[in-house]
C-alpha positions as CSV (number, residue, x, y, z in Angstrom):
1,M,38.5,-25.9,-27.4
2,M,37.6,-25.3,-23.4
3,R,35.9,-21.9,-24.6
4,S,33.2,-23.9,-26.6
5,M,32.2,-25.8,-23.7
6,F,32.0,-22.8,-20.7
7,S,30.1,-21.1,-23.6
8,G,27.6,-24.0,-23.8
9,V,27.3,-24.2,-19.9
10,S,26.7,-20.4,-19.7
11,G,24.2,-21.1,-22.4
12,L,22.4,-23.8,-20.4
13,R,22.4,-21.4,-17.0
14,A,20.8,-18.7,-19.1
15,H,18.1,-20.8,-20.4
16,Q,17.3,-22.3,-17.3
17,T,16.9,-19.2,-15.8
18,R,14.6,-18.3,-18.5
19,M,12.7,-21.6,-18.3
20,D,12.4,-20.6,-14.1
21,V,10.4,-17.2,-15.5
22,I,8.4,-18.6,-17.7
23,G,7.1,-21.5,-15.1
24,N,6.9,-18.7,-12.2
25,N,4.6,-17.0,-15.2
26,I,2.7,-20.1,-16.0
27,A,2.4,-20.9,-12.5
28,N,0.9,-17.5,-11.6
29,V,-2.0,-17.7,-14.3
30,N,-4.7,-17.2,-11.9
31,T,-3.1,-15.0,-9.6
32,V,-4.9,-11.6,-9.4
33,G,-2.9,-8.9,-10.1
34,F,0.1,-10.8,-11.3
35,K,2.5,-9.2,-13.7
36,S,4.6,-11.6,-15.7
37,G,8.2,-11.7,-16.1
38,R,10.1,-11.5,-19.6
39,V,14.2,-12.8,-19.7
40,T,16.1,-11.0,-22.0
41,F,20.0,-12.2,-22.9
42,Q,22.8,-10.6,-23.8
43,E,26.7,-11.8,-24.5
44,V,29.3,-11.9,-22.2
45,F,32.8,-10.2,-22.9
46,S,34.7,-11.3,-26.4
47,Q,38.4,-12.5,-26.1
48,T,40.2,-10.4,-29.1
49,L,42.5,-12.1,-31.0
50,Q,43.3,-9.2,-33.1
51,G,42.7,-5.7,-33.0
52,A,41.2,-3.7,-36.3
53,G,43.5,-2.3,-38.9
54,A,42.9,1.1,-40.5
55,P,43.1,1.6,-44.3
56,D,46.0,2.7,-45.4
57,S,45.4,5.3,-48.5
58,A,48.9,5.7,-49.3
59,T,49.9,1.8,-50.1
60,G,46.2,1.2,-51.2
61,R,46.0,-1.6,-48.6
62,G,42.2,-1.9,-47.0
63,G,41.6,-2.1,-43.2
64,T,40.6,-5.4,-41.1
65,N,37.8,-5.8,-38.9
66,P,38.5,-7.0,-35.4
67,M,38.9,-10.9,-34.5
68,Q,36.9,-12.0,-31.6
69,V,35.7,-15.0,-29.7
70,G,32.8,-14.8,-27.9
71,L,32.8,-16.5,-24.3
72,G,29.4,-17.4,-24.1
73,I,25.8,-16.1,-23.1
74,D,24.4,-14.1,-19.7
75,V,21.2,-12.5,-18.4
76,G,20.5,-9.3,-19.9
77,T,17.6,-8.5,-17.9
78,I,14.4,-10.1,-15.9
79,D,11.3,-7.9,-16.8
80,T,8.2,-6.9,-15.1
81,I,5.7,-6.7,-17.8
82,T,3.0,-3.9,-16.4
83,T,0.0,-4.5,-18.7
84,R,-2.8,-4.5,-17.2
85,G,-4.8,-7.8,-17.1
86,S,-8.4,-8.4,-17.9
87,L,-11.1,-7.8,-15.3
88,Q,-13.1,-10.6,-13.4
89,R,-16.5,-9.5,-12.6
90,T,-16.9,-10.7,-8.4
91,D,-20.0,-8.6,-7.3
92,N,-18.0,-9.0,-4.0
93,P,-18.6,-5.1,-2.5
94,T,-15.0,-5.3,-1.4
95,D,-13.3,-6.2,-4.5
96,L,-11.4,-3.7,-6.6
97,A,-9.8,-3.3,-9.9
98,I,-7.7,-0.3,-11.2
99,E,-8.9,0.6,-14.3
100,G,-5.0,2.2,-15.1
101,E,-2.2,3.1,-13.7
102,G,-1.5,2.9,-9.9
103,F,-1.4,0.7,-6.8
104,F,-3.0,0.2,-3.1
105,I,-1.1,1.2,-0.4
106,V,-1.3,-1.4,2.2
107,K,1.2,-2.1,5.3
108,G,1.1,-4.6,7.8
109,G,1.5,-2.6,11.0
110,S,2.8,0.5,12.6
111,S,6.0,-0.8,12.5
112,S,5.8,-2.0,8.7
113,T,7.2,-0.3,5.8
114,Y,4.7,0.7,2.5
115,M,4.0,-2.1,0.6
116,F,2.0,-2.0,-3.2
117,T,-0.2,-3.9,-4.8
118,R,-2.6,-4.3,-7.7
119,A,-4.9,-7.3,-6.4
120,G,-8.0,-5.5,-4.8
121,N,-9.4,-8.8,-2.9
122,F,-10.0,-7.0,-0.1
123,G,-12.1,-7.7,2.8
124,I,-13.5,-6.7,6.5
125,D,-11.8,-7.9,9.6
126,R,-14.0,-8.1,12.9
127,L,-12.8,-4.9,14.0
128,G,-14.2,-3.1,10.7
129,N,-10.6,-3.1,9.4
130,L,-10.3,-2.9,5.4
131,V,-7.5,-5.7,4.7
132,T,-5.6,-7.7,2.3
133,G,-6.3,-11.4,2.5
134,S,-3.0,-11.1,4.4
135,G,-4.6,-9.1,7.1
136,M,-2.6,-6.1,5.7
137,N,-4.6,-2.6,6.2
138,V,-5.5,-0.7,3.3
139,Y,-4.7,2.8,3.5
140,G,-6.5,5.8,2.7
141,W,-8.6,9.3,4.3
142,Q,-11.2,8.8,7.0
143,T,-11.4,12.9,8.0
144,Y,-13.9,14.5,5.8
145,T,-16.3,17.9,5.7
146,R,-19.7,18.3,4.1
147,L,-20.4,21.1,1.6
148,E,-22.9,23.4,1.3
149,D,-24.6,21.0,-2.0
150,G,-24.4,18.4,0.5
151,T,-21.4,16.6,-1.2
152,F,-18.5,15.4,1.2
153,K,-15.2,16.5,0.3
154,F,-11.8,14.2,2.0
155,D,-8.9,15.8,3.1
156,T,-6.7,14.2,1.0
157,E,-3.6,16.6,1.5
158,S,-3.3,14.9,4.9
159,P,-1.2,12.0,5.9
160,I,-3.1,8.5,5.0
161,E,-4.1,6.2,7.5
162,P,-5.7,2.6,7.8
163,I,-9.3,2.4,6.8
164,N,-11.5,1.3,9.3
165,L,-15.5,1.2,8.5
166,F,-16.6,0.9,11.9
167,S,-14.8,3.3,14.0
168,D,-12.0,5.6,13.7
169,A,-10.3,9.1,15.9
170,V,-12.6,12.2,14.1
171,N,-15.6,10.3,13.3
172,K,-15.8,8.0,16.2
173,N,-18.4,5.0,16.4
174,K,-19.5,5.1,12.2
175,R,-21.6,1.9,13.1
176,M,-24.5,4.3,14.4
177,L,-25.1,7.7,12.5
178,A,-26.3,10.7,15.0
179,A,-29.6,11.9,15.0
180,R,-29.8,15.5,13.2
181,A,-32.3,18.1,15.1
182,T,-35.0,19.8,12.4
183,T,-33.9,23.5,11.6
184,S,-36.0,24.2,8.0
185,A,-39.1,22.8,6.8
186,V,-39.9,23.9,2.8
187,L,-43.4,24.0,2.5
188,A,-44.9,24.0,-1.3
189,G,-48.2,23.3,-3.2
190,N,-51.7,25.0,-3.7
191,L,-53.6,26.8,-1.4
192,D,-57.8,26.7,-2.7
193,A,-58.9,30.4,-3.9
194,S,-62.3,29.4,-3.6
195,T,-62.0,28.7,0.0
196,P,-64.5,30.5,2.1
197,I,-63.2,33.3,4.4
198,Y,-63.2,32.1,7.9
199,T,-64.1,34.3,10.7
200,A,-64.8,33.8,14.6
201,G,-68.2,33.2,14.0
202,S,-67.8,30.4,11.5
203,G,-68.8,27.9,13.9
204,A,-66.2,25.1,15.1
205,S,-68.4,22.5,13.7
206,S,-67.6,23.3,10.0
207,T,-63.8,24.0,10.9
208,S,-62.9,21.4,8.2
209,D,-64.6,23.7,5.6
210,F,-62.3,26.7,6.2
211,Q,-58.9,24.7,7.1
212,F,-56.5,23.1,5.4
213,S,-53.9,20.8,7.4
214,V,-50.6,19.9,6.4
215,P,-48.8,16.9,8.5
216,L,-45.3,17.9,9.8
217,T,-42.7,15.7,11.3
218,V,-39.8,16.5,13.0
219,Y,-36.9,15.7,15.0
220,D,-34.9,16.8,18.3
221,S,-31.2,16.3,19.0
222,L,-31.8,12.9,20.0
223,G,-33.4,11.8,17.2
224,N,-37.0,12.0,19.1
225,K,-40.0,12.3,16.2
226,Y,-42.8,14.8,17.0
227,K,-45.5,15.3,15.0
228,L,-47.3,18.4,14.0
229,S,-49.7,19.9,11.7
230,V,-49.1,23.6,10.0
231,N,-52.9,24.4,9.5
232,F,-53.8,27.4,6.9
233,R,-57.1,29.3,7.2
234,K,-58.3,32.2,4.9
235,T,-58.9,35.2,6.5
236,G,-59.5,37.9,4.3
237,A,-59.5,39.2,0.3
238,A,-59.5,42.3,-1.4
239,G,-59.9,42.3,-5.1
240,G,-58.7,45.4,-7.5
241,S,-55.4,46.9,-8.5
242,G,-53.0,46.3,-5.1
243,G,-55.4,44.0,-3.5
244,T,-54.4,40.9,-1.7
245,T,-55.9,37.8,0.1
246,T,-54.6,36.9,3.5
247,W,-54.1,33.3,4.7
248,E,-53.5,32.6,8.3
249,W,-51.0,29.9,9.3
250,Q,-50.6,28.2,12.8
251,V,-48.8,24.9,13.9
252,A,-50.7,22.9,16.2
253,A,-48.9,19.8,18.2
254,A,-49.9,17.3,20.5
255,S,-50.2,17.9,24.1
256,G,-46.9,18.0,26.1
257,L,-45.0,20.2,23.4
258,S,-44.7,23.8,24.2
259,L,-44.9,26.1,21.0
260,T,-43.4,29.7,20.6
261,T,-44.0,32.3,17.7
262,A,-46.5,29.2,16.2
263,S,-48.9,31.2,13.8
264,G,-48.9,34.3,11.6
265,S,-50.3,35.1,7.9
266,I,-49.1,35.6,4.6
267,E,-50.7,37.4,1.7
268,F,-51.3,36.6,-2.0
269,N,-51.8,39.0,-4.6
270,T,-54.3,38.9,-7.5
271,K,-52.5,36.5,-9.4
272,G,-52.3,34.0,-7.0
273,Q,-48.4,34.5,-6.2
274,V,-47.2,35.0,-2.4
275,V,-46.3,38.5,-1.4
276,S,-42.3,38.8,-0.5
277,G,-41.1,39.6,2.4
278,P,-40.3,38.4,6.1
279,A,-43.6,36.6,6.8
280,L,-42.6,33.8,4.2
281,T,-39.6,32.5,6.3
282,P,-41.1,32.4,10.1
283,S,-39.3,30.5,13.0
284,I,-40.9,28.6,15.2
285,V,-39.9,27.2,18.9
286,I,-40.4,23.7,19.8
287,T,-39.6,22.8,23.4
288,P,-39.6,19.0,24.0
289,P,-42.0,17.3,27.2
290,A,-39.6,17.6,30.3
291,G,-37.5,14.4,30.8
292,V,-36.6,13.5,27.1
293,G,-33.3,15.7,28.2
294,T,-32.8,17.6,24.5
295,E,-32.9,21.1,23.7
296,D,-35.6,23.1,21.9
297,I,-36.1,22.7,18.5
298,K,-35.7,26.0,16.4
299,V,-37.2,25.1,12.8
300,T,-37.5,27.7,9.8
301,L,-40.6,27.6,7.9
302,D,-40.2,28.3,4.2
303,F,-43.4,29.6,2.9
304,S,-42.4,31.0,-0.7
305,N,-43.2,28.3,-2.6
306,L,-47.1,28.6,-2.0
307,T,-49.4,29.4,-4.8
308,M,-53.2,30.6,-4.6
309,Y,-55.2,29.4,-7.3
310,A,-59.1,28.1,-8.1
311,A,-57.8,24.6,-7.3
312,D,-57.7,22.0,-4.6
313,S,-55.7,22.7,-2.2
314,S,-52.3,20.5,-2.3
315,V,-49.6,22.0,0.2
316,K,-47.1,19.5,1.4
317,P,-43.7,19.5,3.4
318,T,-40.8,18.9,0.5
319,N,-38.0,19.6,2.1
320,V,-37.6,19.0,6.2
321,D,-34.2,18.3,7.2
322,G,-32.8,16.6,10.3
323,Y,-33.5,13.0,10.9
324,P,-33.4,9.7,13.2
325,P,-30.3,8.1,14.1
326,G,-29.4,4.8,12.2
327,E,-27.3,1.4,12.1
328,L,-25.0,0.9,9.7
329,T,-26.8,-1.8,7.4
330,T,-24.1,-1.9,4.4
331,F,-21.9,-0.1,2.5
332,N,-20.6,0.3,-1.0
333,I,-17.3,1.9,-3.0
334,G,-17.3,4.4,-5.6
335,S,-15.0,4.2,-8.7
336,D,-13.2,7.5,-7.1
337,G,-12.4,4.9,-4.1
338,M,-14.9,6.5,-1.7
339,I,-16.7,4.4,0.7
340,Y,-20.5,5.3,1.7
341,G,-22.3,3.4,4.4
342,V,-26.1,3.4,4.2
343,Y,-27.8,3.2,7.1
344,S,-31.3,2.5,8.9
345,N,-32.8,5.5,8.0
346,G,-32.2,5.8,4.3
347,L,-29.1,7.9,4.9
348,Q,-26.0,7.9,3.4
349,Q,-22.3,8.8,4.8
350,P,-18.7,8.6,4.0
351,L,-16.7,6.2,5.7
352,G,-13.2,6.6,4.3
353,L,-11.5,7.3,0.5
354,I,-9.4,4.4,-0.6
355,A,-5.7,6.0,-1.7
356,L,-3.4,5.1,-4.5
357,A,-0.1,5.5,-4.8
358,G,1.8,6.3,-8.7
359,F,5.1,5.5,-9.7
360,D,7.5,7.0,-12.5
361,N,8.6,3.7,-13.3
362,P,6.5,0.8,-12.1
363,A,8.4,-2.0,-13.8
364,G,10.9,-0.8,-10.8
365,L,9.4,-2.0,-8.2
366,Q,10.4,-4.9,-6.4
367,K,8.5,-8.0,-5.8
368,V,8.2,-9.4,-2.2
369,G,5.5,-12.1,-2.4
370,E,2.2,-12.2,-1.6
371,N,1.1,-9.8,-4.5
372,M,3.1,-6.8,-3.1
373,Y,6.1,-4.6,-4.4
374,I,8.4,-2.0,-2.6
375,A,9.3,1.1,-3.9
376,T,13.1,0.9,-5.1
377,S,15.5,3.9,-6.5
378,N,14.6,3.0,-9.6
379,S,10.8,3.0,-9.3
380,G,10.5,6.4,-8.0
381,E,10.0,7.4,-4.3
382,F,6.6,7.1,-2.4
383,T,5.6,10.2,-1.1
384,R,1.9,10.3,-0.5
385,G,-1.1,9.0,-1.3
386,V,-3.8,10.4,-4.0
387,K,-7.2,9.9,-5.0
388,A,-8.3,7.7,-7.4
389,G,-8.5,9.2,-10.9
390,T,-5.9,12.0,-10.4
391,E,-2.1,12.6,-10.9
392,G,-1.9,10.0,-13.3
393,T,-3.7,7.0,-11.3
394,G,-6.7,4.9,-12.9
395,M,-10.1,5.1,-11.4
396,L,-11.6,2.0,-9.5
397,N,-14.1,-1.0,-10.7
398,P,-15.8,-1.9,-7.9
399,G,-16.8,-5.5,-7.5
400,T,-14.4,-6.6,-10.2
401,L,-10.7,-8.4,-9.7
402,E,-7.9,-7.5,-11.9
403,M,-6.7,-11.0,-13.9
404,S,-2.9,-12.1,-14.3
405,N,-1.5,-10.7,-17.4
406,V,0.1,-13.9,-18.2
407,D,-0.6,-14.7,-21.7
408,L,-0.8,-18.4,-21.9
409,S,0.2,-19.1,-25.4
410,K,3.2,-16.6,-25.8
411,E,4.5,-18.3,-22.8
412,F,4.2,-22.0,-24.3
413,T,5.9,-20.7,-27.2
414,D,8.5,-19.2,-25.5
415,M,8.9,-22.4,-23.6
416,I,9.6,-24.6,-26.9
417,V,12.2,-21.8,-27.9
418,T,13.6,-22.1,-24.8
419,Q,13.7,-25.7,-24.5
420,R,15.3,-25.9,-28.3
421,G,18.1,-23.7,-26.9
422,F,18.8,-25.4,-23.7
423,Q,19.1,-29.0,-25.7
424,A,21.7,-26.9,-28.5
425,N,23.6,-25.8,-25.7
426,S,24.1,-29.3,-24.4
427,R,24.5,-30.4,-27.9
428,I,28.1,-27.7,-27.7
429,I,29.1,-29.4,-24.6
430,T,28.6,-33.1,-25.7
431,T,30.6,-32.2,-29.3
432,S,33.3,-30.3,-27.3
433,D,33.8,-33.1,-24.9
434,E,33.9,-35.9,-28.1
435,M,36.9,-33.5,-29.9
436,L,38.8,-33.4,-26.6
437,Q,38.5,-36.9,-26.4
438,E,40.1,-37.7,-30.3
439,L,42.3,-35.0,-29.0
440,V,43.7,-37.5,-26.1
441,N,43.0,-40.5,-28.6
442,L,46.2,-38.6,-30.7
443,K,49.0,-40.1,-28.1
444,R,47.5,-43.7,-29.5
């Protein structure tokens, strides 16, 4: 009699736990990155009244099954359902969602431990730190190298560190993009083959009839801008087999600038193509005015893309490196987690790379509040951060947030089933109590 009552009590406790989990799921239906929970039950140890009996072939007697009375119910597991929630577009540049596996890596300070989250509702504090809503630093990498093709590569094998968009130990002040001195200038286009040949006696008053000028802007290492012009004049032509046409070039500058090796000549064959040779890539040296406080500018000109046909002259600079300093105006985050700063001079430069963490068993992580998890012995240890899209992690979706994966229709259905289970177990206690009351009344 008492066993049925204790079984009913265990049923009440177990269903109350399940109701607690369902209530928490419904309460977090709009929590960013929330992962719902699920409760499963298991029976507790049964009391064996009689063991099993084996069949006897000699006597022909059959076997008997064990006789056992169950002692109630217990909570078997409370699982975390790690399926991905739907994405909600916010268009906030610091909002991120992970399309696939993986977690953002955050930390509350140098003395804290690494925590992990799927909630990418990040922000920037006044010092430039990329942080969570509760002020935890988002981790990644900030050391990179510029490759020859103009792209950037971060050292993802190095330890992760807090991402700061304004400054770091390696790149210093990232709110200001340092100027870069001009080192090369490619000039491409056509020189009019019908241009008359210039000679010393052609006369200064008609120089424009013989000369084509190309404006060229260069920068020194401090970002000061200097305007030059590259002047082309046709100085000789020879037809027939092997004949060439010679054009003289000369770089002119405003007063105050000193130029070295700033003139030369190039040749075209009878088909209008430049004749290859060292003359196509000359180097000039520009000395800024005294008192500017910068070094000489050494620029390599490239004339290999010129042609000479009987058409209007159209030479212009097509690829000139060097640029003035720029101030950080905004930033954007790519799907690979790379944060690019956009500067006032029109250029972009990396500010950091967001790292992700992957686990062999994400459901084994332990919740610690504020949408955070910590690693456990069953989730797998956290050893290092990885770049988004590698080692099983998903890519990022900037400007979106991952919504809760709570299914309200399922939760309400489970709530009804749980209520009925709780109600039925309470009836067991009531009925057992009435039976005990009848037993007590036998003495009357």
